[in-house]
C-alpha positions in Angstrom: 0.0 -0.1 -0.1 1.5 3.5 -0.9 0.6 4.9 2.2 -0.2 4.0 5.6 -0.7 5.8 9.1 0.2 5.0 12.4 0.2 7.0 15.8 3.1 7.6 17.9 3.7 9.3 21.5 -0.1 9.8 21.8 -0.8 12.8 19.1 1.6 12.1 16.5 0.3 11.0 13.3 3.0 9.6 11.1 2.0 8.8 7.3 4.2 6.6 5.5 4.0 7.3 1.6 5.9 5.3 -1.2 5.5 4.8 -4.7 2.7 6.6 -6.4 0.2 7.8 -4.2 -3.4 7.1 -5.2 -6.5 9.5 -4.4 -8.5 6.6 -2.7 -5.7 5.4 -0.5 -4.9 9.1 0.5 -8.6 9.5 1.4 -8.8 6.5 3.4 -5.6 7.4 5.5 -7.4 11.0 5.9 -10.2 9.5 7.3 -8.3 7.4 9.7 -6.4 10.7 10.6 -9.6 12.8 11.1 -11.2 10.0 13.5 -7.9 10.1 15.5 -8.4 14.1 15.7 -11.7 13.6 17.1 -10.6 11.1 19.8 -7.3 12.9 20.7 -8.3 16.6 20.1 -4.9 18.2 18.5 -2.3 16.2 16.4 0.9 16.9 14.8 1.5 15.2 11.5 4.9 13.7 10.0 4.7 12.6 6.4 7.7 10.1 5.6 8.1 10.0 1.6 10.1 6.8 0.9 10.7 5.8 -2.4 8.0 8.4 -3.2 7.0 8.4 -6.9 4.6 11.4 -7.1 0.8 11.4 -7.2 -1.5 9.3 -9.4 -3.5 11.3 -12.2 -6.8 11.6 -11.0 -10.1 14.1 -10.3 -10.4 15.7 -7.2 -6.7 16.4 -5.7 -7.9 20.1 -5.2 -10.4 19.0 -2.7 -9.3 21.0 0.7 -12.4 19.7 2.7 -9.8 17.4 4.9 -8.0 20.9 5.8 -11.0 23.0 6.2 -12.2 20.5 9.2 -9.3 19.9 10.9 -6.5 22.5 10.5 -7.8 24.3 13.7 -6.8 20.8 15.5 -3.4 20.2 13.7 -0.2 21.9 15.4 2.2 21.3 12.6 3.1 19.5 9.6 6.6 17.9 8.7 7.3 16.3 5.5 10.5 14.4 5.0 11.6 13.4 1.4 13.9 13.9 -1.5 14.5 17.4 -2.1 13.1 17.3 -5.6 9.7 16.8 -4.1 9.7 20.0 -1.9 8.0 22.6 -4.1 5.1 20.2 -5.1 4.6 19.2 -1.4 4.4 22.6 -0.5 1.6 23.3 -3.6 0.0 19.8 -2.6 -0.2 21.0 1.3 -0.8 24.5 0.3 1.7 25.8 2.5 1.2 29.7 3.3 -2.6 29.5 2.5 -3.4 27.4 5.7 -2.9 28.3 9.5 -0.8 25.0 10.2 2.9 25.8 10.2 4.2 23.3 7.3 8.2 22.3 6.7 10.0 20.1 4.5 13.0 18.3 5.3 15.5 16.1 3.5 15.2 12.6 3.2 18.0 12.3 5.8 16.5 14.7 8.2 13.7 12.7 10.1 15.3 13.4 13.4 15.3 17.2 12.7 11.6 17.1 11.5 10.6 15.3 14.4 12.8 17.7 16.6 10.7 20.5 14.9 7.5 18.9 15.7 8.3 18.6 19.1 9.1 22.5 19.6 6.2 24.9 20.6 
């Protein structure tokens, strides 16, 4: 599966994304995350892009309803992956257009991303 979601340390949602990300798989992971937000109240999100190959061609990627419903409950969003995906990942996550702090870290900087998420 190109995307999985696990929760660590209570409120850290860790998405692992590999290969080509499909819209259906992405929506399932978002739904799981949203259920946990309702249960926990607030979350931090870490996206680990491992052997990531991009997004499948599909309708509906522009849907921002998850963000509209949940941004008030997301403290920070850190993305970790190959530097070549930085600009597209920022566009995909609408960095600068959402109230959530979003930062991108190179593939070998997972520890730095986790430290950033832990700092207020």
